[in-house]
C-alpha positions in Angstrom: 13.4 -21.4 3.4 10.7 -20.9 6.1 7.3 -22.5 5.7 4.8 -19.7 5.7 1.2 -20.2 6.5 -0.1 -16.6 6.7 0.5 -14.0 4.0 -0.3 -10.4 4.8 -0.7 -8.1 1.8 -0.8 -4.4 1.5 -3.5 -3.4 -0.9 -2.8 -0.1 -2.6 0.0 -0.4 -5.3 0.7 -3.9 -4.2 -2.4 -5.6 -5.5 -4.7 -2.7 -6.5 -3.1 -0.2 -8.9 -3.6 2.9 -6.8 -1.6 5.3 -9.0 -3.6 4.5 -12.1 -7.0 4.3 -10.4 -6.4 7.5 -8.4 -5.6 9.4 -11.5 -8.8 8.4 -13.3 -11.0 8.7 -10.1 -9.9 12.2 -9.5 -10.4 13.1 -13.2 -13.9 11.7 -13.0 -14.5 13.7 -9.7 -13.3 16.9 -11.3 -15.5 16.3 -14.3 -18.5 15.8 -12.0 -17.8 19.0 -10.1 -17.2 21.1 -13.1 -13.5 21.7 -12.3 -11.9 19.7 -15.1 -12.6 22.3 -17.8 -11.0 25.0 -15.6 -7.7 23.2 -15.7 -5.3 23.9 -18.6 -3.8 20.4 -18.0 -5.2 17.8 -15.6 -1.9 15.9 -15.9 0.1 18.9 -14.7 -2.3 19.4 -11.8 -2.2 15.7 -10.8 1.6 15.9 -10.5 1.2 18.6 -7.9 -1.6 16.8 -6.2 0.4 13.5 -6.1 3.4 15.2 -4.4 1.3 17.0 -1.8 -0.9 14.0 -1.1 2.2 11.8 -0.7 3.6 14.2 1.9 0.4 14.5 3.8 0.1 10.7 3.9 3.5 10.5 5.4 2.4 12.9 8.1 -0.7 10.8 8.6 1.3 7.5 9.0 3.4 9.3 11.6 0.2 10.5 13.4 1.2 14.2 12.8 -2.1 15.0 10.9 -5.7 13.8 11.2 -7.6 12.1 8.5 -10.1 15.1 8.2 -7.2 17.6 7.7 -5.5 15.3 5.2 -8.6 14.9 3.0 -9.2 18.6 2.8 -5.7 19.9 2.5 -4.6 17.6 -0.3 -7.1 19.2 -2.6 -7.2 22.8 -1.4 -3.4 23.0 -1.2 -2.8 21.4 -4.6 -5.4 23.6 -6.3 -3.9 26.7 -4.7 -0.5 25.8 -5.9 -1.8 25.1 -9.4 -3.4 28.5 -9.6 -7.0 27.5 -9.2 -7.8 28.2 -5.6 -11.0 26.5 -4.2 -11.1 27.5 -0.6 -13.7 25.6 1.4 -14.3 23.0 -1.3 -11.8 20.4 -0.1 -14.3 18.2 1.7 -16.7 18.3 -1.2 -14.0 17.3 -3.7 -12.9 14.5 -1.3 -16.4 13.0 -1.2 -16.6 13.0 -5.0 -13.1 11.5 -5.3 -13.8 8.7 -2.8 -17.1 7.9 -4.5 -15.2 7.3 -7.7 -12.2 5.4 -6.3 -13.9 2.0 -5.8 -15.2 2.1 -9.3 -11.7 1.9 -10.8 -10.5 -1.6 -10.9 -7.0 -1.7 -12.5 -4.8 -4.2 -10.7 -1.1 -4.5 -10.4 0.3 -6.8 -13.1 -0.1 -10.4 -12.1 -2.2 -9.7 -9.0 -5.1 -12.0 -9.8 -3.0 -14.8 -11.0 -0.7 -14.7 -8.0 -3.7 -14.7 -5.6 -5.3 -17.6 -7.5 -2.0 -19.6 -7.1 -1.7 -18.8 -3.4 -5.2 -18.9 -1.8 -5.6 -22.6 -1.7 -2.4 -23.2 0.2 -2.1 -20.1 2.4 -4.2 -18.0 4.7 -4.2 -14.6 2.9 -5.0 -11.3 4.6 -4.9 -7.6 4.0 -3.2 -4.9 6.2 -3.9 -1.5 4.7 -3.7 2.2 5.7 -6.4 3.2 3.3 -9.7 4.7 4.4 -12.5 2.4 5.6 -15.0 4.0 3.2 -13.4 2.6 0.1 -11.0 -0.4 0.9 -13.6 -3.1 1.1 -15.5 -1.8 -1.9 -12.2 -1.8 -3.9 -11.8 -5.5 -3.3 -15.4 -6.3 -4.1 -15.5 -4.3 -7.3 -12.1 -5.8 -8.4 -13.4 -9.3 -7.6 -10.6 -9.9 -5.2 -12.5 -10.1 -1.9 -13.0 -13.9 -1.9 -9.2 -14.5 -1.7 -8.9 -13.0 1.8 -9.6 -14.4 5.2 -9.2 -11.2 7.2 -8.9 -7.5 6.2 -7.3 -5.1 8.7 -7.8 -1.4 8.0 -5.6 0.9 10.1 -8.4 3.5 10.6 -10.6 0.9 12.1 -7.9 -0.5 14.4 -6.6 2.9 15.3 -3.0 2.3 14.4 -1.5 2.9 10.9 1.4 1.0 9.5 4.3 1.1 10.4 3.2 1.0 14.0 3.7 -2.2 16.0 0.1 -2.2 17.1 -1.4 -3.0 13.7 0.9 -6.0 13.1 0.3 -7.3 16.6 -3.5 -6.9 16.1 -3.4 -8.8 12.8 -1.4 -11.7 14.1 -3.5 -12.1 17.2 -6.7 -11.9 15.2 -5.5 -14.6 12.8 -3.8 -16.8 15.4 -0.6 -16.5 13.3 2.9 -16.9 14.7 5.7 -14.6 13.7 7.8 -17.3 12.2 5.0 -18.5 9.8 4.0 -15.0 8.7 5.1 -12.9 5.7 4.3 -9.2 4.9 4.1 -8.2 1.2 4.1 -4.5 0.3 5.4 -1.7 -1.9 6.1 0.9 0.9 9.5 0.7 2.4 8.6 2.7 5.5 5.1 1.4 6.2 5.2 -2.2 5.1 8.8 -3.4 5.2 10.4 -1.4 8.1 7.2 -1.8 10.0 7.1 -5.6 9.7 10.9 -5.9 10.1 10.8 -4.0 13.4 7.8 -6.1 14.6 9.8 -9.2 13.8 8.1 -10.9 10.8 9.6 -11.5 7.3 8.8 -9.1 4.5 8.7 -9.0 0.7 9.4 -5.5 -0.8 7.8 -5.0 -4.3 9.5 -2.2 -6.2 10.7 -1.3 -9.7 13.9 0.1 -8.1 15.0 -1.0 -4.7 18.7 0.0 -5.1 18.5 2.7 -2.4 16.8 0.4 0.1 19.2 -2.4 -0.7 22.0 -0.1 0.1 20.4 0.7 3.5 20.2 -3.0 4.3 23.7 -3.8 3.2 25.1 -0.9 5.4 23.2 -2.2 8.4 25.4 -4.1 10.9 22.5 -6.4 11.5 22.7 -7.8 7.9 24.6 -11.0 8.3 23.8 -13.0 5.2 23.0 -12.2 1.6 21.7 -14.8 -0.9 21.3 -14.0 -4.6 19.0 -16.5 -6.1 18.8 -17.7 -9.7 15.4 -16.0 -10.0 15.2 -12.2 -9.9 14.5 -11.7 -6.3 17.1 -11.0 -3.6 17.1 -12.5 -0.1 18.7 -10.9 2.9 18.6 -11.9 6.5 19.7 -10.4 9.8 19.5 -13.7 11.6 16.1 -12.9 13.0 13.9 -12.0 10.0 14.3 -12.2 6.2 13.8 -9.5 3.6 13.0 -10.4 0.0 13.2 -7.8 -2.8 11.2 -8.5 -5.9 10.5 -6.5 -9.1 7.4 -8.3 -10.2 4.5 -9.7 -8.0 4.9 -13.0 -9.8 8.3 -13.5 -8.2 6.5 -13.9 -4.9 5.7 -17.4 -5.9 9.4 -18.2 -6.0 9.7 -16.9 -2.4 6.9 -18.9 -0.8 7.1 -22.2 -2.8 
């Protein structure tokens, strides 16, 4: 087992419960703007919004869409599909939504306890694709900010995960070496593949990683598989290691 010194965490859905907080932030924003009562079912609308937002974020990560276009289209397109068109109101809705986001403080199960256990031994940092307006405030309001030495926001750096540039910037800024660094995240494309291709070890947090495990097993680069007594799975291609965990608490088994 490698001796890690620097742990780089994704924020949304790795530590901060984005799915839950996003739902209630958007509900509050719609209430504030008088849109909530116009919906037959906010839950049904949110399913449409979630799908469209996910697709637009994928385009954003691939640099195929700008932030300004994403933040408008996710609301106008989803409301149009739901049957409540609000042309020209996307920017207004986005402002209300982002103002509510940092006020929601639900964390991923075990997040605070894991950070408490880690922060005295390791240098802990954040690498996030979230927007600069809200990421710092999420950490402050959730009382997590004191755990982190450095926070790297892709919008500030000008390179979203999974690009090589953001990982390179983070390691240089922290004076961390690849062999002593570990990326922890819930996004296979942004966090895991990005870190793997850059050349640092990764921990993939997911309820179901069967599809991603299959991809790794089919790769000719995967030379060794270790099934531990604990729940996590360890794979290595001889250059980097990939750990697959179902619960954030299993991270402690990986690093200790």
